Each structure stands twice: as C-alpha cells, then as structure tokens.
C-alpha positions as CSV (number, residue, x, y, z in Angstrom):
1,X,-68.9,-108.1,-170.1
2,X,-71.2,-108.3,-173.2
3,X,-72.1,-111.7,-174.7
4,X,-69.9,-113.1,-177.5
5,X,-71.1,-112.7,-181.0
6,X,-72.7,-115.8,-182.5
7,X,-69.7,-116.5,-184.8
8,X,-67.3,-116.8,-181.8
9,X,-69.7,-118.8,-179.5
10,X,-69.0,-122.5,-179.3
11,X,-71.4,-124.7,-181.3
12,X,-73.7,-127.0,-179.4
13,X,-73.1,-130.7,-180.1
14,X,-75.6,-132.6,-182.3
15,X,-77.9,-135.3,-181.0
16,X,-75.6,-138.0,-182.5
17,X,-72.6,-136.5,-180.7
18,X,-74.5,-136.4,-177.4
19,X,-75.4,-140.0,-177.9
20,X,-71.8,-141.0,-178.6
21,X,-70.5,-139.0,-175.6
22,X,-73.1,-140.7,-173.3
23,X,-72.2,-144.2,-174.7
24,X,-68.5,-143.6,-174.1
25,X,-69.0,-142.4,-170.6
26,X,-71.3,-145.3,-169.9
27,X,-68.8,-147.7,-171.4
28,X,-66.1,-146.4,-169.0
29,X,-68.3,-146.6,-166.0
30,X,-69.6,-150.0,-167.0
31,X,-66.1,-151.4,-167.5
32,X,-65.1,-150.1,-164.0
33,X,-68.2,-151.5,-162.3
34,X,-67.9,-154.8,-164.2
35,X,-64.3,-155.1,-163.1
36,X,-65.2,-154.4,-159.4
37,X,-68.2,-156.7,-159.3
38,X,-66.7,-159.4,-161.5
39,X,-63.5,-159.5,-159.4
40,X,-65.6,-159.8,-156.2
41,X,-67.7,-162.5,-157.7
42,X,-64.7,-164.5,-158.9
43,X,-63.0,-164.2,-155.5
44,X,-66.2,-165.2,-153.8
45,X,-67.4,-168.0,-156.0
46,X,-64.4,-169.0,-158.1
47,X,-63.8,-168.5,-161.8
48,X,-65.8,-171.5,-163.0
49,X,-65.0,-173.7,-166.0
50,X,-64.2,-170.9,-168.4
51,X,-61.3,-169.5,-166.4
52,X,-60.5,-166.2,-164.7
53,X,-60.0,-163.9,-167.7
54,X,-63.1,-165.1,-169.7
55,X,-65.4,-164.7,-166.7
56,X,-64.0,-161.3,-165.8
57,X,-64.3,-160.0,-169.3
58,X,-67.8,-161.3,-169.6
59,X,-68.8,-159.3,-166.4
60,X,-67.0,-156.2,-167.7
61,X,-68.4,-156.3,-171.2
62,X,-72.0,-157.0,-170.2
63,X,-71.8,-154.2,-167.6
64,X,-70.3,-151.8,-170.1
65,X,-72.9,-152.5,-172.8
66,X,-75.7,-152.0,-170.4
67,X,-74.3,-148.7,-168.9
68,X,-73.4,-147.3,-172.3
69,X,-76.9,-148.1,-173.7
70,X,-78.7,-146.3,-170.9
71,X,-76.3,-143.4,-170.6
72,X,-76.5,-142.8,-174.4
73,X,-80.3,-142.6,-174.3
74,X,-80.2,-140.6,-171.1
75,X,-77.8,-138.0,-172.3
76,X,-79.9,-137.4,-175.4
77,X,-83.1,-137.1,-173.4
78,X,-81.6,-134.9,-170.8
79,X,-80.0,-132.4,-173.2
80,X,-82.8,-132.4,-175.8
81,X,-84.6,-129.1,-175.5
82,X,-86.3,-126.6,-177.8
83,X,-84.1,-123.7,-176.8
84,X,-80.3,-123.6,-176.5
85,X,-79.0,-123.5,-172.9
86,X,-78.1,-119.8,-173.0
87,X,-81.5,-118.8,-174.3
88,X,-83.3,-121.0,-171.7
89,X,-81.3,-119.3,-168.9
90,X,-82.3,-115.9,-170.3
91,X,-85.9,-117.0,-170.5
92,X,-85.9,-118.1,-166.9
93,X,-84.2,-114.9,-165.7
94,X,-86.4,-112.5,-167.6
95,X,-89.9,-114.0,-167.4
96,X,-91.9,-113.9,-164.2
97,X,-92.6,-117.3,-162.6
98,X,-96.0,-118.7,-162.9
99,X,-97.0,-118.9,-159.3
100,X,-100.7,-118.9,-158.5
101,X,-102.8,-119.0,-155.4
102,X,-105.0,-122.0,-154.6
103,X,-108.1,-120.1,-155.4
104,X,-106.8,-119.1,-158.9
105,X,-105.8,-122.7,-159.6
106,X,-109.2,-124.0,-158.5
107,X,-110.9,-121.4,-160.7
108,X,-108.8,-122.6,-163.7
109,X,-109.6,-126.2,-163.0
110,X,-113.3,-125.4,-162.7
111,X,-113.2,-123.5,-166.0
112,X,-111.6,-126.5,-167.7
113,X,-114.1,-128.9,-166.3
114,X,-117.0,-126.6,-167.4
115,X,-115.5,-126.4,-170.9
116,X,-115.1,-130.2,-171.1
117,X,-118.6,-130.7,-169.9
118,X,-119.9,-128.3,-172.5
119,X,-118.0,-130.1,-175.2
120,X,-119.4,-133.5,-174.2
121,X,-123.0,-132.2,-174.0
122,X,-122.7,-130.5,-177.4
123,X,-121.3,-133.7,-179.1
C-alpha cells in the first residue's frame, strides 16, 4: 500500500500540545497516586487537625502537580526531534548502521587526539 499524500496525513501535534497532553496525563496519574498514598497515610496516622478531606486533597493535589510538571517536560523532551517520526523510521531502515571494529574506532580516536595535539601546539 503506498503512503498517504501529505494533505491526508495527520498533522503532528505542536510542542505546546505535547506539553498540555503530558501535563494532563501527569495530573491524572498524580491524582490517583495521591489518593492511594493519602488514604493509606490517613488510615495509618489519622487525618490530623485539618480533617480527612483537607488532608486527602492536599496529598492528591501536591502529587498531581508534581507528576504533571515532570510528565509535561518529559513528553516534550521525548518527542522533540529534528525529523518527523515517519521520516526517522525511513532513515533508520534505509541507511546502513554505523558499526565499526575496535581497530577502526581506535584509529579514529588516535586521529582526533593527534588533531587536538596539533591544534594545541600551533596555538
């Protein structure tokens, strides 16, 4: 089956949309984790002077804020690339892998060291 024309292909989300999606996923995960750990903490140690609902909501909101912050940043970093995903897949399939022997790697390193040494002595 031939690839779809560019006009029919789905558009990739922008960086801002990726950030928002990561924050929403992190908020959902954080609320759930906050509910679990907050409930366990309240059952184990008591609700304290603020009451059950205030203590549980504090656990849930602080966990949601932390998770959403880190997942928003992580989703942008993870998906931020120079090539679109379909082009990256084509590049990986069509180009040969850069696998070298130990001897070739040692020769490249030695050449770099010689070039650095030559630059330092020239300066």
